[in-house]
C-alpha positions in Angstrom: 10.0 5.7 -5.2 13.5 5.2 -4.1 14.4 2.8 -1.3 17.5 3.2 0.8 17.1 -0.5 1.7 18.5 -1.3 -1.8 21.5 1.0 -1.8 25.1 0.5 -2.8 27.8 2.0 -0.6 27.8 5.0 -2.9 24.1 6.0 -2.3 20.5 5.3 -3.0 19.3 2.9 -5.8 16.0 2.9 -7.7 14.0 -0.2 -7.1 15.0 -3.7 -5.8 18.3 -5.3 -6.9 16.4 -8.1 -8.6 12.9 -9.3 -9.4 12.1 -12.7 -8.0 10.4 -15.2 -10.5 7.1 -15.2 -8.4 6.8 -11.4 -8.8 7.6 -11.6 -12.5 4.9 -14.3 -12.9 2.3 -12.2 -11.1 3.1 -9.2 -13.3 2.9 -11.4 -16.5 -0.5 -12.9 -15.5 -1.9 -9.4 -14.8 -0.6 -8.1 -18.1 -2.0 -11.1 -20.1 -5.4 -10.6 -18.4 -5.3 -6.9 -19.2 -4.7 -7.6 -22.9 -7.6 -10.1 -22.8 -9.8 -7.4 -21.4 -8.8 -5.1 -24.2 -9.5 -7.7 -26.9 -12.9 -8.7 -25.5 -14.6 -5.3 -25.4 -18.1 -4.9 -24.2 -17.7 -5.6 -20.5 -18.2 -9.4 -20.7 -15.1 -10.2 -18.7 -15.8 -7.5 -16.1 -19.5 -8.5 -15.9 -18.5 -12.1 -14.9 -15.3 -11.6 -13.0 -15.3 -8.2 -11.3 -16.8 -8.1 -7.7 -20.4 -7.0 -7.5 -21.9 -7.5 -4.0 -25.3 -8.5 -5.3 -23.9 -11.1 -7.6 -21.6 -12.6 -4.9 -24.1 -13.0 -2.1 -27.4 -13.2 -4.0 -26.3 -14.6 -7.4 -23.8 -17.2 -6.1 -20.8 -15.7 -8.1 -18.4 -16.7 -5.3 -15.4 -16.7 -7.6 -15.5 -13.0 -8.0 -13.5 -12.1 -4.8 -10.7 -14.1 -6.4 -11.0 -13.1 -10.1 -11.5 -9.4 -9.6 -7.9 -8.9 -8.5 -6.6 -9.9 -12.0 -8.7 -7.3 -13.8 -7.9 -3.6 -14.2 -9.7 -0.6 -15.4 -7.1 0.9 -17.6 -3.4 1.1 -18.5 -2.5 3.5 -15.7 -4.4 1.4 -13.2 -2.5 -1.8 -14.1 0.8 0.0 -14.4 0.6 1.6 -11.0 -0.4 -1.7 -9.3 2.4 -3.6 -11.0 4.9 -0.9 -10.2 4.1 -1.1 -6.5 4.0 -4.9 -6.7 7.5 -4.9 -8.2 8.9 -2.2 -5.9 7.7 -3.6 -2.5 6.8 -7.1 -3.4 10.3 -8.1 -4.7 12.1 -7.6 -1.4 9.4 -9.5 0.5 9.6 -12.4 -2.0 13.3 -12.5 -1.6 13.0 -12.5 2.2 10.0 -14.9 2.6 10.4 -17.3 -0.3 7.9 -17.7 -3.2 5.4 -20.0 -1.4 4.8 -17.8 1.6 4.8 -14.6 -0.6 2.3 -16.0 -3.0 0.0 -17.3 -0.2 0.1 -13.9 1.5 -0.6 -12.0 -1.7 -3.6 -14.2 -2.7 -5.1 -14.2 0.8 -4.9 -10.4 1.0 -6.5 -10.0 -2.4 -9.3 -12.5 -1.8 -9.9 -11.3 1.7 -10.2 -7.7 0.4 -12.6 -9.0 -2.3 -15.0 -10.5 0.3 -14.8 -7.3 2.4 -15.7 -5.3 -0.8 -18.7 -7.6 -1.3 -19.8 -7.5 2.3 -19.3 -3.9 3.3 -22.4 -2.5 1.4 -24.7 -5.1 3.0 -23.3 -4.1 6.4 -24.0 -0.4 5.7 -27.5 -1.3 4.5 -28.1 -3.2 7.7 -27.0 -0.2 9.7 -29.5 2.0 7.9 -26.9 3.7 5.6 -26.9 4.1 1.8 -25.5 1.2 -0.1 -25.1 0.3 -3.8 -25.0 -3.4 -4.3 -24.3 -3.4 -8.1 -21.1 -1.3 -8.5 -18.3 -3.5 -9.8 -14.8 -3.4 -8.3 -11.7 -4.7 -10.0 -7.9 -4.4 -9.5 -5.0 -5.9 -7.5 -4.9 -3.0 -5.1 -6.2 -5.0 -2.1 -3.4 -7.5 -2.5 -0.8 -4.8 -3.2 -1.8 -2.8 -0.1 -1.3 -5.9 1.9 2.2 -6.2 0.5 3.0 -2.6 1.3 1.9 -3.1 4.9 4.1 -6.2 5.2 7.0 -4.2 3.7 6.5 -1.3 6.1 6.3 -3.6 9.2 9.3 -5.7 8.1 11.6 -2.8 7.4 10.0 0.2 9.2 13.2 2.2 9.4 14.0 2.2 5.7 13.9 5.5 4.1 11.5 5.9 1.1 11.9 8.8 -1.3 9.0 9.8 -3.5 9.8 10.8 -7.0 7.1 13.4 -7.0 6.9 15.3 -4.8 10.5 14.7 -3.7 9.8 13.9 0.0 11.6 11.4 2.1 10.0 9.4 5.0 10.4 6.2 6.9 8.7 3.1 5.5 6.4 2.7 8.6 4.4 5.7 7.2 3.8 4.2 3.8 0.2 3.1 4.3 -1.0 6.4 5.8 0.7 8.4 3.0 -0.7 6.1 0.3 -4.2 6.5 1.7 -3.8 10.3 1.8 -2.5 10.4 -1.8 -5.4 8.3 -3.1 -8.0 10.4 -1.2 -6.4 13.6 -2.8 -6.1 12.1 -6.3 -8.4 13.5 -9.0 -10.2 10.2 -9.5 -10.7 9.5 -5.8 -14.4 8.9 -6.4 -13.7 5.9 -8.5 -11.2 4.4 -6.1 -12.2 1.5 -3.9 -11.0 2.7 -0.5 -12.8 -0.3 1.0 -10.7 -2.6 -1.1 -7.5 -0.8 0.0 -8.4 -0.9 3.6 -9.6 -4.5 3.3 -6.2 -5.6 2.0 -4.5 -3.8 4.9 -6.8 -5.4 7.5 -6.4 -8.9 6.1 -2.6 -8.4 5.8 -2.3 -7.1 9.4 -4.4 -10.1 10.7 -2.1 -12.5 8.9 1.1 -10.8 10.2 -0.4 -10.5 13.7 -1.1 -14.2 13.7 2.6 -14.8 12.8 3.8 -12.4 15.5 5.2 -10.1 12.9 2.8 -7.1 13.1 4.3 -5.8 16.4 2.3 -3.2 18.3 1.7 -0.9 15.4 -1.8 0.1 16.6 -1.3 -0.1 20.3 -1.7 2.9 22.6 1.8 2.3 24.0 3.3 2.5 20.6 1.5 5.7 19.8 2.7 7.2 23.1 6.3 6.1 22.4 6.3 7.7 18.9 4.8 10.9 20.3 7.5 11.1 23.0 10.2 10.6 20.3 8.6 13.3 18.2 8.6 15.7 21.1 12.2 15.0 22.0 13.3 15.6 18.4 11.4 18.9 18.4 13.1 20.0 21.6 16.5 18.9 20.2 15.9 21.0 17.1 14.9 24.0 19.2 18.1 23.7 21.3 20.3 23.4 18.2 18.6 26.4 16.6 19.0 28.5 19.7 22.7 27.6 19.8 23.0 28.5 16.2 21.4 31.8 16.8 23.7 32.6 19.7 26.8 31.8 17.6 25.5 33.9 14.8 24.9 36.8 17.3 28.4 36.5 18.6 29.8 36.6 15.1 27.7 39.7 14.3 29.0 41.4 17.5 32.6 40.8 16.6 34.6 43.9 15.7 37.4 43.7 13.2 40.3 46.2 13.0 
């Protein structure tokens, strides 16, 4: 992704201008743990430290909502999470400072871990199907919390996807990321509960600080709808004027 928030006067720039130490340290820790996972094959690490609802609430493995966020299921999994952490976490760390940034990151990740562990029990209590033994691992809950904070801190920044090459405002990052994960080939193995959990926890934290705005209010939705309708009308007027000018040019006779 490109971010116009990091541009030079000459145009857009890929990625943040610098990587703060706290972001580098998080990336290094995730990389080291991933190497350890590769060295200790057999699922021993995942068995102890990934989130399994039955182990958390019935086995007393209360450390799992913290440890799961340092594990990953493959090279692409860890690479994508670290890329998003670097891309959107770096400007937040520069703006917030390392202590606040790290606290927010960890709370989003741990909060998402407890939501992952609790959601199947809630579904079971409501009479739905629930699997209490499926393991969940990855930093996505914490990362989604960071993306939410970025989109609410700089909502008007323009983001350009590399593929497909589509530009949009940062405020739409979370909905677009959810759609992309739902449409991905491996959507069945993605913990959408963990992603949503990170967003919910992050929003509650930002709301408490008065930084979440009125993103989900009815007034905000009405305001955005009115802006959208005005833009559509403006485009229609401009198109009509263009067509009239083109018609006049076509009717012109030269001799």
